[in-house]
C-alpha positions as MATLAB code, in Angstrom:
seq = 'MKKTLSAIAVAALAFGITSCNNQPQANDTKETKKPAAATATSSSQENIAYVEIDSIMSQYTYWKEVTKILEAKEKNIQKTLAGKQQALQQAAANFQRNIQANKYTQEQAQQIQAGIQKQAADAESLQQRLGAEYQKEVSNYNKALSDSVHNYLKSFNKDKKYVMILAKSGDNILYADEACNITSDVVKGMNKAYTGMKK';
ca = [
      93.385   96.811  117.357;
      93.531   93.044  117.896;
      90.417   92.624  115.737;
      92.133   94.559  112.990;
      95.208   92.344  113.244;
      93.313   89.077  112.835;
      90.866   90.400  110.251;
      93.540   91.815  107.967;
      95.623   88.666  108.235;
      92.707   86.409  107.333;
      91.803   88.613  104.384;
      95.382   88.813  103.174;
      95.812   85.053  103.269;
      92.380   84.023  102.073;
      92.544   86.218   98.988;
      93.774   84.168   96.070;
      95.941   81.475   97.613;
      95.948   79.220   94.597;
      98.542   77.222   92.780;
      97.740   76.059   89.253;
      99.862   73.931   87.016;
     100.692   75.215   83.540;
      99.810   72.145   81.555;
      98.660   73.051   78.007;
      94.938   73.043   77.461;
      93.332   70.941   74.775;
      92.996   73.901   72.427;
      96.666   74.918   72.876;
      97.739   72.257   70.386;
      95.926   71.167   67.297;
      96.255   67.410   67.443;
      97.878   66.486   70.760;
      95.500   64.647   73.077;
      96.069   63.717   76.707;
      96.103   60.036   77.548;
      92.969   58.781   79.255;
      94.880   58.126   82.494;
      96.164   61.695   82.629;
      92.670   63.038   82.024;
      91.277   60.949   84.861;
      94.018   62.060   87.219;
      93.577   65.759   86.466;
      89.881   65.580   87.288;
      90.312   63.703   90.561;
      89.852   65.463   93.876;
      93.490   64.793   94.859;
      94.521   67.537   92.448;
      92.725   70.172   94.514;
      93.722   70.898   98.086;
      92.954   73.477  100.748;
      94.730   75.087  103.681;
      92.930   76.282  106.828;
      93.930   79.900  107.441;
      92.956   79.838  111.119;
      95.348   76.951  111.704;
      98.207   78.770  110.007;
      97.594   81.841  112.173;
      97.483   79.768  115.381;
     100.285   77.286  114.619;
     102.795   79.108  112.407;
     105.721   80.112  114.640;
     106.359   83.349  112.750;
     102.800   84.567  113.219;
     102.735   83.610  116.884;
     105.857   85.730  117.385;
     104.370   88.593  115.406;
     101.185   88.453  117.466;
     103.190   88.816  120.689;
     105.117   91.773  119.248;
     101.958   93.572  118.153;
     100.090   92.836  121.378;
     102.996   94.316  123.357;
     103.033   97.395  121.126;
      99.273   97.779  121.474;
      99.523   97.652  125.275;
     102.299  100.242  125.189;
     100.184  102.543  122.996;
      97.181  102.140  125.279;
      99.341  102.868  128.334;
     100.803  105.995  126.715;
      97.401  107.313  125.677;
      95.859  106.486  129.050;
      98.626  108.495  130.732;
      97.987  111.468  128.473;
      94.247  111.252  129.108;
      94.721  111.040  132.862;
      97.031  114.050  132.879;
      94.544  116.012  130.784;
      91.640  115.160  133.094;
      93.699  116.111  136.137;
      94.686  119.456  134.601;
      91.068  120.206  133.704;
      89.873  119.283  137.182;
      92.531  121.459  138.845;
      91.671  124.332  136.550;
      87.986  124.046  137.434;
      88.677  123.966  141.197;
      90.956  126.993  141.005;
      88.428  128.887  138.915;
      85.762  128.262  141.533;
      88.175  129.371  144.246;
      88.921  132.598  142.315;
      92.661  131.878  142.242;
      93.188  133.189  138.715;
      92.876  136.517  137.095;
      90.906  136.514  133.862;
      94.133  136.655  131.851;
      95.641  133.751  133.801;
      92.488  131.682  133.357;
      92.510  132.254  129.620;
      96.156  131.234  129.340;
      95.688  128.073  131.383;
      92.538  127.174  129.475;
      94.398  127.631  126.194;
      97.181  125.374  127.502;
      94.681  122.653  128.417;
      93.069  122.876  124.975;
      96.485  122.536  123.353;
      97.222  119.550  125.588;
      93.965  117.932  124.441;
      94.766  118.618  120.791;
      98.256  117.163  121.214;
      96.814  114.041  122.845;
      94.382  113.572  119.947;
      97.173  114.076  117.419;
      99.327  111.532  119.242;
      96.502  109.004  119.244;
      96.044  109.389  115.499;
      99.772  109.122  114.810;
     100.299  106.050  116.982;
      97.205  104.433  115.519;
      98.414  105.030  111.965;
     101.876  103.676  112.790;
     100.327  100.585  114.359;
      98.067   99.944  111.370;
     101.010  100.319  108.990;
     103.054   97.841  111.020;
     100.157   95.368  111.064;
      99.794   95.745  107.314;
     103.514   95.098  106.780;
     103.451   91.977  108.941;
     100.324   90.734  107.173;
     101.985   91.169  103.789;
     105.023   89.278  105.026;
     102.745   86.479  106.241;
     100.889   86.335  102.939;
     104.152   86.326  100.961;
     105.540   83.610  103.210;
     102.528   81.346  102.623;
     102.458   81.948   98.867;
     106.194   81.375   98.486;
     106.101   78.202  100.552;
     103.165   76.806   98.589;
     105.090   77.330   95.354;
     107.925   75.250   96.743;
     105.547   72.748   98.344;
     103.790   72.223   95.031;
     106.873   72.179   92.799;
     105.927   68.671   91.628;
     102.639   70.140   90.323;
     100.695   67.559   92.313;
      97.905   70.063   92.877;
      96.321   72.142   90.159;
      94.787   74.387   92.812;
      95.347   75.072   96.501;
      92.520   76.975   98.165;
      92.439   79.048  101.325;
      89.738   77.907  103.742;
      88.583   80.631  106.107;
      85.377   80.120  108.036;
      82.663   78.820  105.726;
      83.986   80.192  102.439;
      84.323   76.600  101.191;
      80.929   74.957  101.430;
      82.213   71.393  101.245;
      85.570   69.707  100.917;
      86.691   66.157  101.551;
      89.110   65.965  104.474;
      91.509   64.161  102.130;
      92.027   67.524  100.424;
      93.177   69.172  103.666;
      96.952   69.708  103.514;
      97.120   72.202  106.387;
      99.159   69.991  108.706;
     101.871   69.347  106.115;
     101.991   73.009  105.120;
     102.275   74.277  108.715;
     105.000   71.741  109.524;
     106.941   72.701  106.426;
     106.571   76.432  107.025;
     107.700   76.126  110.643;
     110.702   74.055  109.591;
     111.641   76.613  106.935;
     111.188   79.526  109.356;
     113.306   77.842  112.038;
     116.014   77.268  109.437;
     115.992   80.945  108.448;
     116.526   82.050  112.072;
     119.671   79.931  112.545;
];
């Protein structure tokens, strides 16, 4: 389940984190031309930035809290299912011993066997239900994380300094100058905003 948590979060964040300004293109107006200085600025590398997704997931206070919540829930699910499995194995073992000791009539054996089969089916159904609930909760948290990053970047880039902000996850960006890395500023700002929301 932990692999699912991290994988979904990375995918949710890495997919399409961009912020583009809405400056008119050259063909939007018939005769208006951008000054040479503006053209040079728009093509410079400072107008493109990137954020490291791994750093957000490891340093963003909200996500660290979410990770603890989900890890605790996962342990609780595993404990519940392990208890059901242990009880099922014990019931099956007792049934087998009593069968060998001829303690049951045929009718009793059939009833007990049917009860054990129902217990196994119930355990499987519980596993599926708890797993589905967990996955849904992970998905909801991941969406909240993605929304939080996107919304913060809109505010962060309100001066339209960057025409594009990329999400760097693993090696999906083959090369980028470290000057384009705004992760530290973004994480600090997001943590400050999150702390303010909790007060």
